[in-house]
N, C-alpha and C positions, 0 to 999 in steps of 0.2 A: 369695899365691894368684895363679896363672896365670890371665891375663886371656883367652887364646886361645879365640874361639867360629868353631863350624863352623856355618856358616850357608848356607842356601840361599833365596833371595826370590822371592817372585812378585809381580808387579806390572804397572801398565798400560803397555804399548808401542803406540805410536800405529800402527806398520806391521805388527803381528802380531796378527792376529784370534783365535789362542788364547790371548791374555792376559788378565789378569783385567781388571774395568773399573778406571776411574779413582776412583771413590767410594770411603769409608770402608767396611773389613770389618766386618760386624755379625755375624757365625755363622761357626762353623766345625764341621765333622762328617765322621768318616770311617766309611761303612757296612760292613756285614757282609762285602760283597765286595770292599773294599780301595778304593773310590772314595771321595775327598775331595770334599766339597761345601763351597762359599762361599757365604755371602750378604751382599749389598752393600745399602747405603743408597741406596734409589731406582734401582738398577740389576741388581735382580733376582737370581736363583740361578746360581749357577756349578758345574759337575761337573767334575773332574781324573779321567779313568778310571785305575783302577791300571795302573803301567807306564808311564803319559804324563805329558809335561810341558806338554800343551796342555789348557786349558778350554772345554766346551760350555757354551753359554750359554742359559738359559731365563727369559723376561721376560713380563710380563702384556701381553696384547694383546686390543685390545677388538674384533677380529674373529675372535679364537679362545676360545671359549667354554671349552675345557678347557685354556688356557694357566694360568700361576702368576696367583693373585687379586689380588696387589699388588708392587710391587719393592722394597720394603723388607722384606728378610728379616732376622727378629730371633732365631731359635732354629731348631734341627732335631735331630730323634732319629730312633730308628726302632725297631718293635716287633718281636715274636718271628715274625712273617708275612712279614718283609722288604718290609716297608712303610714308607716314608720319611713323615715328619710335617715339614711346614715351617711354622713361625710366620710371621706378618708383622704390621709395625708400622703397621695401617691398614686391612686386610680380612682379618682373622680367619686361619683356619686352613687348610694343604692337605694331601693326601695323595696320594702314588704307588706305584706297583708297581714294586719296583727289577727285577722281572725282566722288564718289556717290554722288548722286542726293540729293538736299535739304538739304546738309550737315547732312544727317543721316547716320552718320557713325557704322558701324559694326567691333568691334575691334576683332581681332585676337591675341593672347599672348603665350609668351614663359616664361617657368620658370622653374626652380631646377629640377622638378618632371617629367618633359616630355624632357628635352634637356641636354645638358652638360654644361650649366649654374652652376658655383660653389656658387653662391651668387645670391639671388633676389632682393639685393640692389645693383642697378647701378647709377653710378654718372657722366657717359660721354657716348658720342656715335659721332662717325664722320663714313661717308660714304666715301670709298676707291674706286675711278673711276679707278686705276690701278689694283687692284685685284678683281674689281665688288663685293664689299661684305661690311659689317658694322662692324667698331670696337665699341667694348663695353668695358668699363672700369668699374668694380666691386668693390666690398668691398672686395674681394677675388681673384685679378686677372683679368687678361686682356683676352678677348673673340674676335674672329671672326665667322662672318656669311657669308659664302661662298653661294653667291646667284647662281652661277653657277651650284654648287652641292647639292645647298640647303641642307646645313649643318651647324650648329652652334656648333663650338668646344671651348675648352678652350686652352690659348697657353702656353705652359711652359715657364718660365721665372726664373732666378736667384733671383729675389725679392719675388717670392713665398713664400720664408722660412719665410716673414714677416705676421704673423696673423693679419686680418683687417687692410690692408695697404691700404685704400681707395682712389681710383681715381676719380678726381673731374675735370680736365681739360684735354681738348683733342684738337689738331688740327694736320691738314694736311697742309703742307708747299709747297712752288712752287718748292721745292729742292726733291720732293717724299719722305718725311721723316713724319713719324708719332711721334708726342711729346705728353707724357701722362704726366699731372701731378699728382703725390701722395703723400699721407701724410707723405713718409718716402724717397721722393727724386723725380727725373726726369726721365723718360724713354723714349727713342730717337730710333725709329725703322726705318732701311733702308727699304722701302716699295719696291723697285726694287729687293735686294736679298730675299723680303718674296715671292715676285711672282716666284723667281727661286727656292725657298726650303721653304715651310711651316715651316720645321724641323731644318732646318740649316741657318736661315737669321740672319743677323747682327744686332746688337742692342748695345747700351750704357745705362747704368743706373748710373745716377750721384747724390750719395748718401748724400754728405755733401754740407755745404752751397756753393752756385754757385760761388760765387766772393770769397770764401777761400777754396778752395778744400782740402787744408791739415789740415783744423780744423775737429773737433769731433761733430762738429754742425748738426744736421739732418735738410735736407733741407725740407720744405714743399710748395710746388707749387699747387696754386688754379685755375689760368688762364694763357692761353698762347695767342698771338697773333702775326701776320706777319703783318706790314703796307706795304704800296704801293711801298717803296721802296726793299721790301723783309727783313728787319730789323726783328729779333725777339725779343719780348718783354714778359716777364713774372712776373706775379703776385705772391707773395709768401704771406704766411701764418705768419707774424711776421718780415720779414726781407726787405720789401719794394718792389720796381718795380727793376727789371733786365733787361738790355740790352745786348743781343749776340754781341761782338766786334770782336772775332775772332775764327775761326774755323780752322786755319792751320795744317794740318796733323791730321785730324780729333781729335784735341785736341780743346775742347769748354772753351772760356775764357769769363766771366762777368763782367760788372760792374752794381754797386748798386745804387739806389736812394733811401732816406728814409725821415724821418720826419726832419733831419738834413739838408736837401738839400731843405725843402719847402713843401714836401709830406703831405697830412692830416693825414694819419695813415698807418702804415706799414704792416697791412692786406689788400691785394688787391683782391677782386672778381671779376673784370670784366675789360678789356680793348678794347677800340674802338678808331677810327681813325675818325678825322671829315674832311669836304672837304678843310678846311685850313692845313693839316697835324698835326695838334695838337691830342695827346693822352688823352682820357678822361678816369678816373679811378674811379671804385666805390669801396670804401674802407668799413671799420668797422666803420668811423667816417668822413662822408662826402664824396663829390665827387671832385676829383682832375684834373684839366685840366694841363697837360704838354705840354710846348710849345717848341718843339724840337729845333727850329733855337736859341733861346737863353737861351735854359736850364732852364727856370724858372717854376714854379709851381703858379696856381690859383686855390684858394678852395673856393668850395661852401659848405654851411650848411643849415640847417632847416630854419633858418633865412633869407635866399636869396629866399626862395620858395620851395625848394625840399621838399618831404613828410615826410622823416625822415633822420636822418644821417647816419642810419646803413643799409648796403645792403646785400646781400646774394649770395652764389654761384650759377653761370650758369644763372644768371638774367641780360644778356645783348645781345643786338642785333640791328645790323645797318641793317636798310630799303635798300633792294636793288631799292626800286620804288623813294624813295625821300630823301635818305640819313638821316634819322631822327633815332636818337641813342635811343635806350630804357634800361633803367635801372631798376631793380626791387629792391624794399624796402623790408625789416621786417616791 
């Protein structure tokens, strides 16, 4: 297998104001206008305008009440009104209007003191077209912001019994289901049932190792992806890559791929698909390419040109404009 990679790297350059900060990247998102947004740990939010190679920087300031609420940006998404939602790990949720002129954004934020958010530490976001709202995964439970009624509320679940059950991966699939990865298992919500009743909706929580549900090993899911064939893939924190192979009678069955199968590392932080239907996996040690048709892996490391062997949560994004795959390093 040819090992050549075509890479373009963005990193901190001391004498270049338009470069990224030197702290770890913690979120990546491309908005509907083609701008690339990058969140950093403790260094704020950065935006690379379409057709530019320089970043604009947005940070919290005690002197500006409409600035970013916190400088650790953990997740980013967009709704159907061209509003960008920015999660932080420490002070709740931010919102900006992408149509503000000159990229001079005024940040509106939501936190525990003013809303029903049970935690200001947010790990994942997903815009829901079925229910016209935003799903918010936090350190202490799941929340839903109902845009129709302009109300952000906590969603009671059986897994609320776990303290500090961090939610870090989130996906709404083509079958109207919300998938949420947590540090204590996998949550799957039927969004059509949620549309009928916000209190009596259907969901499943898979707490044990996905390919060994009879075991007592607690599952930890970092990321979830649906490929163009509708197959669900999940990256775990220690158990490798999962593929959903059956859901007959609403019983989910998975098969796993680990370092024994050629994967570079068993902790996966991001999953993306390229134009050849290969899956690219950012891990705790290297970047793996899974060739679906022959079920083999090709692994790439710092020696192959990537900036670091270690990647991070929520730091993956595929461009809708040119299919470029973005992954963030520590």
